Backbone as a ProteinNet text record, in pm:
[ID]
protein_1_A
[PRIMARY]
MLRHLWLALAVWGAVHPMYWFVTYLSENAWDFGALVDAWYVNASTTGLTWDLTISAVTLTVWVLAEVAVRRNWLALLAIPATFCIGVSCGLPLYLWFRSRPVV
[TERTIARY]
-1819.4	-1698.5	-1632	-1699.7	-1621.1	-1506.5	-1494.5	-1378.7	-1287.2	-1279.6	-1230.8	-1126.8	-1193.4	-1154.9	-1074	-1100.8	-1021.7	-881.6	-863.2	-743	-741.7	-702.4	-685.4	-578.9	-656.5	-592.5	-513.8	-488.1	-385.3	-290.8	-281.4	-137.6	-150.7	-187.8	-135.7	-86.2	-139.8	-66.5	37.5	105.2	179.9	326.4	297.5	371	430	328.7	372.9	434.2	477.9	544.9	646	664	754.4	871.2	825.6	902	1021.2	926.7	994.9	1098	1043.1	1108.4	1266.9	1194	1366.6	1466.3	1395.4	1459.5	1527.5	1465.6	1544.3	1667.6	1646.9	1742.8	1823.8	1799.2	1909.9	2014.8	1987.2	2000.8	2119.1	2066.1	2155.3	2202.1	2275.4	2389.6	2295	2153.8	2035.9	2074.1	2094.9	2086.1	1941.6	1904.1	1748.8	1768.5	1884.5	1907	1876.4	1945.9	1886.1	1801.1	1713.3	1541.8	1484.9	1478.6	1384.3	1498.3	1590.4	1597.4	1570.4	1502.8	1422.8	1289.8	1253	1111.3	1099.4	1239.9	1198.1	1284.8	1297.8	1363.5	1333.9	1230.5	1133.9	1008.9	915.8	788.8	690	707.6	615	621.1	751.1	739.1	738.9	774.2	754.1	617.2	504.1	392.6	315.3	398.1	320.7	349.6	450.2	496.8	428.9	353.3	315.7	165.1	149.8	-8.7	3.3	84.5	81.4	96.5	173.4	216.3	46.4	-22.4	-112.4	-213	-235.9	-367.3	-278.1	-178.6	-113.8	-188.8	-144.4	-173.5	-360.5	-384.9	-548.7	-613.1	-553	-582.1	-570	-432.3	-405.4	-495.5	-511.3	-649.3	-799.1	-821.8	-995	-958.1	-798.7	-840.5	-831.3	-759.3	-755	-891.2	-946.7	-1106.7	-1188.5	-1229.9	-1250.9	-1237.1	-1119.8	-1096	-1105.3	-1078.4	-1151	-1326.5	-1368.7	-1537.2	-1569.8	-1505.2	-1515.8	-1469.1	-1363.1	-1288.9	-1230.3	-1201.4	-1159.3	-959.8	-919.7	-797.5	-678.3	-713.3	-653.3	-615.7	-749.6	-738.7	-642.5	-572.6	-450.2	-323.8	-342.1	-206	-171.2	-314.4	-332.1	-261.6	-179.3	-108.5	7.7	74.3	197.7	240.9	165.7	104.9	115.7	41.4	28.1	193.4	245.1	358.9	485.1	495.2	602.1	592.2	499.6	461.2	386.6	291.7	205.9	70.7	-41.5	-120.2	-185.4	-151.3	-195.9	-247.4	-103.8	-162.3	-226.6	-197.9	-268.7	-434.4	-481.8	-627.3	-696.2	-671.5	-743.9	-744.3	-620.2	-619.6	-689.1	-715.1	-815.4	-962.3	-983	-1077	-1172.1	-1070.8	-1051.1	-1090.6	-1037.3	-1062.4	-1153.9	-1202.6	-1372.3	-1449.6	-1447.5	-1578.1	-1552.9	-1482.6	-1528.1	-1640.1	-1721.2	-1849.1	-1823.4	-1996	-1979.6	-2062.9	-2010.9	-2047.1	-2106.6
948.9	851.3	748.3	674.9	588.8	630	755.8	841.9	848.6	884.8	897.4	781.8	662.7	510.4	472.7	491.3	465.5	549.6	678.2	751.3	718.4	706.6	633.4	506.9	394.9	290.2	316	405.5	444.4	490.9	573.7	636.3	506.3	469.4	327.5	245.3	203.5	81.7	176.2	293.4	379.3	339.6	387.9	430.1	269	205.3	18.2	-42.3	-31.7	-116.7	-71.9	51.6	152.9	132.2	173.8	127.1	-6.1	-115.7	-230.5	-233.4	-167.8	-183.5	-87	24.6	82	58.2	-51.2	-82.7	-251.7	-284.6	-390.7	-346.1	-232.4	-148.5	-110.8	-31.1	-18.5	-81.8	-261.3	-332.4	-345.5	-382.3	-430.3	-347.5	-229.7	-120.1	-46.3	-2.9	17	-65.4	-200.8	-273.9	-322.8	-233.6	-260	-409.4	-442.8	-654.2	-715.2	-663.6	-792	-756.9	-732.7	-648.1	-731.4	-724.1	-823.3	-966.6	-1011.9	-1119.1	-1190.9	-1139.7	-1182.2	-1208	-1108.1	-1179.2	-1336.6	-1364.1	-1473.8	-1584.4	-1583.7	-1664.4	-1757.8	-1836.2	-1960.3	-1925.8	-2115.6	-2087.3	-1991.8	-1956.4	-1872.8	-1729.5	-1689.2	-1531.6	-1529.9	-1628.3	-1598.8	-1608.1	-1687.8	-1699.4	-1547.3	-1547.8	-1366.5	-1258	-1242.8	-1174.5	-1188.4	-1311.7	-1290.9	-1253.8	-1300.4	-1265	-1080.2	-1045.7	-852.6	-817.1	-855	-843.5	-804	-913.5	-988.9	-841.4	-862.8	-769.1	-622.5	-578.2	-445.4	-435	-469.1	-469.7	-464	-553.8	-541.3	-390.8	-379.1	-253.8	-143.1	-143.9	-29.5	-28.1	-163	-165.5	-94.7	-152.4	-104.6	44.6	80	220.2	291.8	250.9	291.1	327	214	147.7	242.6	326.9	379.7	543.9	606.1	718.4	743.1	670.1	672.3	704	619.1	695.3	809.1	768.2	920.7	1010.2	1023.2	1162.1	1218.9	1087.7	1163.9	1138.2	1244.2	1236.6	1231.8	1300.4	1293.3	1140.1	1003.7	863.1	836	895.4	834	824.9	894.7	912.8	750.1	683.8	557.9	420.1	519.6	409.2	371.9	497.6	515.1	497.7	523.9	480.7	302.9	212.5	106.7	49.9	119.4	30.1	98.7	200.6	238.9	207.2	231.2	178.9	12.7	-19.4	-99.7	-106.1	-274.9	-259.5	-218.8	-210.1	-139.3	9.4	75.2	199.9	231.8	166.1	217.6	176.8	53.8	20.5	154.4	156.4	230.1	407.1	460.4	556.6	578.2	452.7	555.4	477.1	432.5	435.2	532	624.6	790	842.8	867	970.3	892.9	800.3	774.3	776.5	809.4	794.2	961.8	1039.5	1179.4	1220.7	1348.7	1409.1	1429.5	1405.4	1455	1577.3	1705.1	1791.1	1834.7
962.2	1125.5	1022.6	926	841.5	759	732.5	645.2	740.5	823.3	949	975.9	974.3	971.9	891.5	737.1	637	687.5	691.3	684.3	824.4	918.7	1017.6	970.5	926	889.7	781.9	695.1	601.5	658.1	752	867	877.4	983.7	1042.5	932.7	826.9	707.5	654.8	675.2	611.7	789.3	891.9	927.7	1007.8	1072.8	1128.9	1026.9	919.2	864.5	782.2	796.4	749.2	871	1004.3	1110.6	1073.8	1046.4	1059.1	933.9	854.4	730.3	726.1	779.6	865.1	919.2	1048.1	1165.1	1072.5	961.3	896.3	798.6	740.9	653	718.5	816.6	919	973.3	970.8	1057.9	951.5	858.3	728.1	625.6	713.5	606.3	457.9	509	378.1	246	275.8	117.5	109.2	-32.9	-17	-131	-193.4	-203.1	-111.1	-2.4	91	164.1	103.1	164	61.3	-78.7	-155	-126	-93.1	-105.8	9.4	104.6	219.6	212.8	76	62.2	2.6	8.9	-111.2	9.3	125.5	192.1	215.1	250.8	236.1	160.3	117.8	123	140	264.2	304.1	301.6	330.5	228.3	110	27.3	-98.8	-141	-93.1	-108.3	-58.2	89.2	87.4	11.2	-13	-154.3	-247.5	-297.3	-407.2	-392	-319.8	-236.7	-211.2	-121.8	-155.1	-291.9	-395.9	-546.1	-624.1	-589.3	-671.7	-613	-496.7	-421.9	-470	-492.9	-479.6	-688.7	-736	-889.6	-865.6	-806.8	-807.5	-790.7	-671.9	-634.8	-755.6	-826.5	-930	-1033.9	-1041.1	-1193.6	-1118.9	-1017.7	-935	-917.4	-887.8	-937.1	-1037.3	-1125.5	-1243.6	-1328	-1289.1	-1309.9	-1279.4	-1135.9	-1124.5	-1090.7	-1130.6	-1170.7	-1311.8	-1371.3	-1525.8	-1513	-1448.5	-1439.7	-1326.9	-1250	-1144.9	-1108.4	-1237.8	-1242.2	-1120.8	-987	-879.9	-925.2	-972.9	-1008.7	-864.2	-774.7	-628.1	-602.5	-626.7	-567	-625.3	-743.4	-797.3	-726.1	-578.9	-514.6	-424.7	-416	-387.7	-459.3	-577.1	-650.2	-618.8	-616.2	-519.9	-383.2	-326.7	-172.4	-196	-272.6	-276	-283.5	-365	-437.9	-363.5	-272	-214.3	-53.5	-0.7	102.8	133.3	70.4	107	60.3	77.4	21.3	183.5	295	385.7	435.7	315	309.6	214.2	46.9	-9.6	-34.1	4.3	32.4	53.6	240	306.5	224.8	208.8	138	40.1	-55.3	-200	-121.8	-18.1	-14.1	111.5	141.1	180.9	125.9	4.3	-142	-216.3	-171.3	-290.9	-201.9	-66.1	84.3	101.5	0.3	15.9	-53.5	53.7	-8.8	-158.6	-249.1	-394	-376.2	-444.5	-426.4	-608.1
[MASK]
+++++++++++++++++++++++++++++++++++++++++++++++++++++++++++++++++++++++++++++++++++++++++++++++++++++++

């Protein structure tokens, strides 16, 4: 049951933020530079940007360390999901991969 929750949270963590990213980019002529500039528009967004960056790096180190031990190579997909979509997708996706039954 918990495994299904991880997958549902990964899907939500992919779809919901992407909706807002695509909305912003479509309103700004798909200018990725403007998106990055918006991440640093004030101290609040800069703090959030750094918070998520540190979380993404931490998750990446954790995934790499555990994959080296568990040999669950598919779990490496959580790394590009984290950096291309966000921690809101990458973390629950990794937990979904990690919670699969051991055979």
